[in-house]
N, C-alpha and C positions, 0 to 999 in steps of 0.2 A: 504493499499500499504506499501511497505517496502523500506528501504535503503539497496541497494545491491551493493557490490563491485564485479566486473568481471574482472578477471586477465587472459589476453590472448584473443585477438580478431583477430585470424587468420581466416582460411577458415571455421572452425566450430564455433569458439567463437563468431565471428561477428554476425552470424545469431542468436545464442542463446541470446546474449546480446541485440540484436534488438528486440527480442520477448519480453524480460523483459521490455524494454523501451515502446513498444507498449502496454503492459499490465498495464502501469501506474506507475510502480515502479520508485523510484529514483536511477538511476544507475550511478555508477562512474566506469570508465574502466581504466585499465592499460594495456599497450602493449609495448614490447621492441622496436618495430618500431612504433613510434607515429602516423605517417600518415595513418596507417591502421585503425585508430579510427576516421578519419575525417567524414565518413558518419554517424557513430553512434552519434558523437557530433552534427552533423547537425539535427539528429532526436531527440535530447534532452538530450543525456547522458553527464555527465561531464568527464573530463580526469584528471588523476592523474600521476604525474612524477615517482612515485614509488608505489609498492604494499602497503607499510606502510601508505602512504598518502591516497591511495584509500580506505582503510578499515575504515577510520575515521568515527565513528558513525554507521557503518554498522551492520545491523541485520542478514546478511548473507554474506558469502565470497564464491563466486564461482571461480573456476579455470579451464581452458581448454588450456593446453599447450602441447608442442610436446613430452616431454620425461622426464625422472627422473631429469636430470640436470636442465631443465627449471622449473620443479616443485619445486626443492629444492630452486632455486633462487627466486621464487615467494613467498614462505612461510617463508624461514629462513633468518637469517642475520639481520644486522642493519636496512636495508630498506625493509625487508620482511614483509609479512602480519601479521605474528604472533607477530611482534614488535609493531604493531599498536594499536590504541585505539578504538576498536570495542565495540558493546554493549555486556554486560555480557550475557553469554549463547548463543552467536551468532552461527549460523550454518557455519561450513567449509565443503564445498562440492567440492570434486575433481572429475571433469568429465574426466580428461585425462586418456589415456591408458598408464599406468605406471607399473613398476614391482611390484609384490606382496610384496617383502621385504620392498620397499620404502613406499608402502601404509601402512603397519603396523607400520613403524617407524614414519611416518607423523601423523598417528592417535594418537600415544602416545604424540607427541609434541602438537597436538591440544588439547587433553584432559588436558594436564598440564597447558594450557593457558585458561582453562575453556570453550572451544568451543565444540559444539556438531558436531562430525564429521561423514560425509557420504561418503563412498566409492561408487562412482557412474559413472563409465564409460558409454559411450553411444554407441548406434549403429545407423547408418544412415549417409548419405552423406550431404555435405553442403546445398543442396537444401532442404533436410528434416529438417536440423537445422533451416533454415530460416523460414520454414513453421510450425515449432513447432510440427513436426511429428517424433521426435526421440523416441527410446525406451531406458530407463534407467535401467541399471543393478546394483542393490544397494546391498551393504553389510553395515549394520548399526543396531544399536539398534532400535527395532520396534517403540518404542515411539518417538525417534528422527525422524525417517522416517515419521511417521503420522503427527508430528508437521510441518515438512518441506514441506508436500505435496502441500499446496496452493502456495508456492513459485515455486515449480518445475512444476506445471500444465502448464504454458504457453510453456514449452519446449518440451512437450512429448505427445504421445498418449498412452503410456503404461509405467508402472513401475513395474519391476520384482524384488521382494526382495529375494535374495538368502541366506540370513543369516547374520551372524556378519560380522564386518569389515574385508575386504579381500576377502569375498566370491564373491562380485560383480566383482572385478578384476580377480579372478580366472576364473569365467565363461567367461568374455570378452577375456581373453587370449586364452582360449581354442577355442572359436568361431573364433578368428582371426587367430590362427594357422591353423585351418581347412580351412579358407578362403585362406590363403597363399598356402596351398597345392593345393587347387582347381585352383588358379590362375596359378601356375606353370604347373599343369597338362593340363589346357586349352591351354596355349601357346604351349606345346609340341604336343597337339592333332592337333592344327591348323598348326603347322609346318609340322607335318607328312603328314597331308592332302595335304598341298601345294606341298610337294615333291612327293607325290603319284600322282600328276597331277589333283587333284580335285579343283573345283571352290569354293574358300572360302566363298563366299556369300551364295551358296547352302548349304555348310557345316554348317555354322553359323546358318542359318535358320533351318536346320534339327536338329542339336544338341539342339537348343533352345526349340524344341518341343518334344524332346526325353526323355528317362528314365534317362539319365545322367544329365539333366538340373537341375540347381539351380539358384536362383537370381544372385549369383556370376558368374557362368558359363555363363549365358545368357549375362550379362553385359560385361564380358570379351570377349566373342565371338564378340559382336557387336563393342566394342571399339578397339579391336586389329585388326579386319578386316578393320575398318575405317582408321587406321593407323596414327591417330593424337594424339601425345604424349606431345605436348609442349604448349597446352592452354586448358583451361577449365578443369584444373587438379583437380579431386576429391581427389586423394590420391597419394602422391609421392612414388617413389621407396625407398627413404631413410626412410620414415615412415613405409612402409611395411617391410623393413628389420628390423627396430627397434621392430615392433610388433611380427615379426616371432622370432627374438632373445629372447625377454622376454617370449614368449610362450613356446619356447624350454627350457628355464631355468626353468619354472614352471614344465614342464613335467619331466625334469631331477631331480628337487628337490623332486618330489613325487615318483620317481622311475620308470616312464614309459620310455620304450626304445625310442619312437618318432623318428623312423627311417625316416619316411616321412617328419616329421618336420625338422629334421636336414638337409635333402637334400634340402628342400625349402629354408632354411636359406642360405645354400651354393649358391643356384641359384641366390637369391636376393643380396647376397654379391658380386657376379660376376657383377650383373647389376650395383651396386653402384660403385664398383671398376673401372668399364668401363667409369665412369664419368657421369652417368645418374641419380644421386640421386635426382636431382630437378625436373626431368621429371616425368610423369605419371608411375605408376607401369605397365601400359599396354606396356611400351617400351620393356618389356621382350621378346615379340615376335620378335623384331629386334635383340636382343642379340642372339637368336637361329638361326637367319639367317646368322650371321657372321661366 
């Protein structure tokens, strides 16, 4: 068993940290909102007031936070994880969906501090995180990944190694940008069906069994038709906008026009600007109704 620091126990991180506790690891958690760690503490985790404190003696430091700013705050600065006293050669694993430039910068900081860095964004909703059924998209030195696999095992059903650091994030941003386009297109399809006088329940069922179906389309059809956007939130509109924006930035950086990606970004920007950033991304259907 290992001593693991887990930074960020929100919707995804809580389930992931819980899996590590259940596996018998000695887990210390940090979260900017301490009360979100209460259940984990009850299950046996320790709580630290800062990332620097959380990593004391750690053999691995895991992070699952919202965006680049939160990641920088977790790793850098006087109270950041990299300022702490972790074990020599400890793993630094960033599970967050963050921008590729920041991933590459963070990897350099980690290497300078003697850490073995894994770029490892995940795919899966909070229920999959709690069940240990995530898929990890990894960019890392192959030897570092192999050494880390036993620690990652409680979290996932699959690990896909895309190449060097940055490759895991590149794939995740591509996948999420495609998802954003599908979500926007699904909302438009349902609104068009509604205006054409079709019954949405029938449309949802038929789309979900048709050639245009994907896991994202099926889930969006069901959740948008249900119309509940303020509870049991799997993914907020603000997070969707963030993922869309950094996905478009990647496309721009490599020279892809990404016309559909830019359009999806504009649509989710409208949703957030309308004051719905903390609601589910499925709220998009209501934006199109206004």
